[in-house]
C-alpha positions as a Python dict, from the first residue, in 0.01 Angstrom:
ca = {
    (1, 'M'): (0, 0, 0),
    (2, 'T'): (-87, 370, 24),
    (3, 'F'): (-338, 492, 297),
    (4, 'W'): (-595, 559, 28),
    (5, 'I'): (-584, 180, -88),
    (6, 'G'): (-598, 45, 235),
    (7, 'L'): (-899, 293, 311),
    (8, 'G'): (-1069, 169, 12),
    (9, 'V'): (-1031, -190, 109),
    (10, 'V'): (-1179, -104, 440),
    (11, 'I'): (-1480, 75, 275),
    (12, 'A'): (-1520, -215, 20),
    (13, 'A'): (-1533, -493, 348),
    (14, 'A'): (-1762, -267, 517),
    (15, 'A'): (-2006, -210, 231),
    (16, 'A'): (-2020, -624, 166),
    (17, 'V'): (-2096, -678, 529),
    (18, 'V'): (-2381, -418, 482),
    (19, 'F'): (-2492, -561, 139),
    (20, 'A'): (-2493, -914, 285),
    (21, 'G'): (-2693, -777, 633),
    (22, 'V'): (-2924, -623, 357),
    (23, 'G'): (-2995, -975, 204),
    (24, 'G'): (-2992, -1153, 530),
    (25, 'L'): (-3282, -915, 693),
    (26, 'T'): (-3454, -936, 396),
    (27, 'L'): (-3501, -1297, 366),
    (28, 'L'): (-3564, -1254, 766),
    (29, 'G'): (-3813, -1017, 724),
    (30, 'G'): (-3969, -1239, 455),
    (31, 'W'): (-4005, -1528, 669),
    (32, 'D'): (-4173, -1332, 933),
    (33, 'A'): (-4433, -1195, 699),
    (34, 'T'): (-4496, -1541, 574),
    (35, 'R'): (-4519, -1708, 881),
    (36, 'G'): (-4724, -1397, 1091),
    (37, 'E'): (-4938, -1273, 806),
    (38, 'L'): (-4939, -1459, 473),
    (39, 'L'): (-5026, -1845, 578),
    (40, 'P'): (-5253, -1740, 847),
    (41, 'G'): (-5457, -1529, 606),
    (42, 'L'): (-5470, -1843, 370),
    (43, 'A'): (-5588, -2072, 631),
    (44, 'R'): (-5870, -1829, 709),
    (45, 'D'): (-5967, -1747, 358),
    (46, 'R'): (-5959, -2121, 296),
    (47, 'A'): (-5788, -2064, -49),
    (48, 'G'): (-5717, -2350, -295),
    (49, 'T'): (-5365, -2495, -337),
    (50, 'A'): (-5310, -2295, -689),
    (51, 'W'): (-5402, -1953, -487),
    (52, 'R'): (-5156, -2031, -191),
    (53, 'I'): (-4892, -2125, -421),
    (54, 'G'): (-4918, -1807, -640),
    (55, 'E'): (-4963, -1591, -308),
    (56, 'V'): (-4621, -1746, -183),
    (57, 'L'): (-4424, -1711, -520),
    (58, 'L'): (-4573, -1325, -546),
    (59, 'V'): (-4423, -1282, -194),
    (60, 'W'): (-4104, -1517, -254),
    (61, 'L'): (-3943, -1423, -598),
    (62, 'P'): (-3936, -1040, -549),
    (63, 'L'): (-3767, -1103, -194),
    (64, 'A'): (-3548, -1394, -348),
    (65, 'L'): (-3404, -1160, -601),
    (66, 'L'): (-3360, -903, -392),
    (67, 'A'): (-3143, -1089, -124),
    (68, 'G'): (-2954, -1243, -412),
    (69, 'F'): (-2892, -920, -565),
    (70, 'A'): (-2761, -786, -227),
    (71, 'L'): (-2543, -1078, -153),
    (72, 'A'): (-2402, -1086, -483),
    (73, 'T'): (-2311, -716, -458),
    (74, 'G'): (-2130, -811, -127),
    (75, 'A'): (-1943, -1113, -278),
    (76, 'R'): (-1835, -866, -596),
    (77, 'L'): (-1714, -613, -321),
    (78, 'V'): (-1520, -883, -164),
    (79, 'A'): (-1344, -1002, -491),
    (80, 'L'): (-1280, -607, -579),
    (81, 'A'): (-1100, -557, -210),
    (82, 'L'): (-900, -893, -253),
    (83, 'A'): (-807, -825, -620),
    (84, 'V'): (-666, -485, -500),
    (85, 'L'): (-473, -648, -192),
    (86, 'T'): (-304, -876, -428),
    (87, 'H'): (-246, -668, -681),
}
Protein backbone atom coordinates (compact mmCIF):
# COMPACT_ATOMS: atom_id res chain seq x y z
CA MET A 1 0.00 0.00 0.00
CA THR A 2 1.43 3.32 -0.99
CA PHE A 3 1.55 6.39 1.17
CA TRP A 4 -1.14 8.15 -0.86
CA ILE A 5 -3.61 5.29 -0.57
CA GLY A 6 -3.07 5.15 3.18
CA LEU A 7 -3.52 8.90 3.43
CA GLY A 8 -6.73 8.68 1.41
CA VAL A 9 -8.07 5.96 3.71
CA VAL A 10 -7.30 8.06 6.78
CA ILE A 11 -8.97 11.11 5.24
CA ALA A 12 -12.05 9.05 4.27
CA ALA A 13 -12.30 7.63 7.79
CA ALA A 14 -12.01 11.11 9.32
CA ALA A 15 -14.66 12.44 6.93
CA ALA A 16 -16.94 9.55 7.88
CA VAL A 17 -16.59 10.49 11.55
CA VAL A 18 -17.36 14.12 10.72
CA PHE A 19 -20.46 13.18 8.73
CA ALA A 20 -21.66 10.88 11.52
CA GLY A 21 -21.08 13.73 13.98
CA VAL A 22 -23.11 16.13 11.84
CA GLY A 23 -25.96 13.62 11.72
CA GLY A 24 -25.85 13.04 15.47
CA LEU A 25 -25.63 16.74 16.31
CA THR A 26 -28.53 17.46 13.97
CA LEU A 27 -30.71 14.99 15.85
CA LEU A 28 -29.50 16.31 19.21
CA GLY A 29 -30.26 19.90 18.20
CA GLY A 30 -33.68 18.89 16.93
CA TRP A 31 -34.45 17.12 20.18
CA ASP A 32 -33.33 20.15 22.19
CA ALA A 33 -35.38 22.54 20.05
CA THR A 34 -38.43 20.31 20.28
CA ARG A 35 -38.17 19.93 24.04
CA GLY A 36 -37.22 23.53 24.80
CA GLU A 37 -39.16 25.56 22.23
CA LEU A 38 -41.72 23.63 20.22
CA LEU A 39 -43.58 21.65 22.88
CA PRO A 40 -43.88 24.52 25.40
CA GLY A 41 -45.06 26.83 22.60
CA LEU A 42 -47.73 24.37 21.50
CA ALA A 43 -48.89 23.90 25.10
CA ARG A 44 -49.04 27.67 25.70
CA ASP A 45 -51.06 28.28 22.51
CA ARG A 46 -53.43 25.37 23.27
CA ALA A 47 -52.94 24.00 19.76
CA GLY A 48 -55.15 21.22 18.48
CA THR A 49 -53.96 17.70 17.80
CA ALA A 50 -53.65 18.11 14.04
CA TRP A 51 -51.71 21.35 14.48
CA ARG A 52 -49.32 19.71 16.95
CA ILE A 53 -48.69 16.76 14.63
CA GLY A 54 -48.13 19.10 11.71
CA GLU A 55 -45.67 21.26 13.63
CA VAL A 56 -43.68 18.27 14.85
CA LEU A 57 -43.56 16.78 11.34
CA LEU A 58 -42.48 20.09 9.83
CA VAL A 59 -39.60 20.22 12.28
CA TRP A 60 -38.58 16.55 12.27
CA LEU A 61 -38.92 15.54 8.61
CA PRO A 62 -36.12 17.85 7.40
CA LEU A 63 -34.00 16.98 10.43
CA ALA A 64 -34.44 13.26 9.82
CA LEU A 65 -33.60 13.66 6.12
CA LEU A 66 -30.46 15.64 6.87
CA ALA A 67 -29.32 13.21 9.56
CA GLY A 68 -30.07 10.24 7.30
CA PHE A 69 -28.09 11.68 4.41
CA ALA A 70 -25.18 12.51 6.71
CA LEU A 71 -25.11 9.02 8.20
CA ALA A 72 -25.47 7.40 4.77
CA THR A 73 -22.58 9.47 3.43
CA GLY A 74 -20.44 8.46 6.39
CA ALA A 75 -21.29 4.81 5.84
CA ARG A 76 -20.46 5.14 2.13
CA LEU A 77 -17.08 6.66 2.95
CA VAL A 78 -16.30 3.78 5.33
CA ALA A 79 -17.30 1.28 2.63
CA LEU A 80 -15.08 3.09 0.15
CA ALA A 81 -12.11 3.03 2.53
CA LEU A 82 -12.63 -0.67 3.26
CA ALA A 83 -12.88 -1.43 -0.45
CA VAL A 84 -9.58 0.31 -1.06
CA LEU A 85 -7.92 -1.58 1.78
CA THR A 86 -9.13 -4.97 0.58
CA HIS A 87 -8.33 -4.39 -3.07
